[in-house]
C-alpha positions in Angstrom: 2.1 17.7 -23.6 1.7 18.1 -19.9 5.1 18.1 -17.9 6.1 17.9 -14.3 9.5 17.5 -12.9 10.3 15.2 -10.0 13.1 17.3 -8.6 12.2 20.8 -9.1 8.3 21.2 -8.9 7.2 23.0 -5.7 6.7 20.9 -2.8 3.5 21.8 -0.5 3.8 21.3 3.3 0.7 21.1 5.5 1.1 23.1 8.5 -1.1 20.9 10.5 1.0 17.9 10.1 2.6 16.9 13.3 6.5 16.7 14.2 8.0 13.5 12.6 5.6 13.9 9.4 6.4 17.3 7.9 7.3 16.2 4.6 6.6 18.1 1.4 4.8 16.7 -1.5 4.6 17.5 -5.2 1.6 15.9 -7.0 3.7 15.5 -10.2 1.6 12.8 -11.7 -1.5 15.1 -11.7 0.3 17.8 -12.8 1.7 15.8 -15.7 -2.1 14.9 -16.5 -2.1 11.3 -15.0 -5.1 9.6 -14.4 -4.4 5.9 -13.9 -1.2 6.2 -11.7 -1.1 8.3 -8.6 2.8 9.6 -8.7 4.1 12.0 -5.9 7.5 13.0 -5.3 8.4 14.0 -1.5 10.7 16.2 0.2 11.8 14.6 3.6 13.8 16.9 6.0 16.0 15.2 8.3 14.0 13.3 11.2 10.7 13.3 9.0 8.4 10.6 7.6 6.0 10.7 4.9 3.3 9.0 6.8 2.6 6.3 9.5 3.5 2.9 9.0 0.4 1.3 6.9 -0.5 -1.1 4.0 -3.0 -0.6 1.1 -4.8 -3.0 -1.0 -2.9 -2.1 -4.2 0.9 -2.3 -5.2 2.7 0.7 -4.4 6.4 1.3 -5.4 9.1 4.1 -4.0 12.2 5.1 -5.8 15.0 7.1 -3.8 16.1 10.4 -6.0 18.4 11.8 -3.7 19.7 11.0 -0.2 19.2 8.1 2.3 15.9 6.9 3.8 15.1 4.1 6.0 12.0 1.9 5.3 10.3 0.0 7.9 8.8 -3.3 6.4 7.3 -6.3 8.1 10.4 -7.8 7.9 12.3 -4.9 9.6 14.2 -2.0 8.6 16.0 -1.1 5.1 18.2 1.4 4.5 17.7 2.7 0.9 20.0 5.0 -1.1 19.9 7.1 -4.2 18.6 4.9 -7.2 17.1 2.1 -5.0 13.4 1.0 -6.1 11.4 -1.1 -4.0 7.8 -2.5 -4.3 5.3 -2.9 -1.4 2.9 -5.8 -2.2 -0.8 -5.5 -1.6 -2.1 -6.0 2.0 -0.2 -6.5 5.3 2.8 -7.9 3.7 3.5 -4.6 1.9 3.3 -2.4 5.2 5.9 0.3 5.1 7.0 3.7 6.4 9.8 5.9 4.9 11.7 8.1 7.1 14.7 10.2 6.9 17.1 9.7 9.5 20.1 11.6 7.9 21.4 14.6 8.3 20.5 16.1 4.8 17.0 16.4 2.9 16.1 13.3 1.1 13.8 13.1 -1.9 11.8 10.1 -3.2 8.9 9.4 -5.6 6.2 7.1 -4.7 3.7 5.7 -7.2 0.6 3.3 -7.5 -2.7 2.8 -9.0 -5.0 5.8 -8.7 -8.0 3.5 -8.1 -10.8 4.7 -5.7 -12.2 3.6 -3.4 -8.9 3.4 -1.6 -8.2 1.8 1.7 -5.3 2.0 4.2 -4.7 0.3 7.6 -2.4 1.7 9.9 -1.3 -1.3 12.4 0.5 0.7 14.9 -2.5 2.7 15.8 -5.2 0.1 14.5 -7.0 2.4 12.3 -8.4 2.3 8.8 -8.7 5.0 6.4 -11.2 5.0 3.5 -11.1 7.3 0.5 -14.1 6.7 -1.8 -13.5 9.7 -4.2 -16.0 11.9 -2.6 -14.6 13.8 0.4 -18.0 14.0 2.2 -17.7 10.2 2.6 -14.0 10.1 3.4 -13.3 8.4 6.7 -10.5 7.4 9.4 -11.7 5.2 12.1 -10.2 3.0 15.0 -10.9 -0.5 14.0 -12.8 -1.0 17.2 -15.1 1.8 16.3 -16.0 0.3 13.2 -17.2 -3.1 14.4 -21.1 -2.9 14.1 -23.4 -5.6 12.8 -24.1 -5.4 9.0 -27.5 -4.9 9.7 -27.2 -2.2 12.6 -29.3 0.6 12.1 -31.5 -0.8 9.4 -35.2 -1.7 9.6 
């Protein structure tokens, strides 16, 4: 049996993340051998967010393990506390951003299906990200840059 611990597994920080998005991630689902669910534990220092405001085309969940986080959603901001569990619907109605505005480090778990290709839309910056499962084909683009005719470049 493979095992992971959402509270104590090592959190990886990406030094290239900009200020405001410097959170640590532990890929606990992968460590435990998961294939059908993506389960990640995040450590959010004060003033940091997990990622920009976005939505996906699959259901996603957030569970607060420790501390407090503010979740921005289409209907406003919501303060979540230890033990709170919320669901984000697929599509624009499930848009969200989790931020730690408190003075102590917060920890959350986020989980969703691990389906590929995956698509995320970032309304504030009008970007779309596509993760098809092959890093060579992964793209992040502004919506305006992606507007070409279906037959553009074809003969």
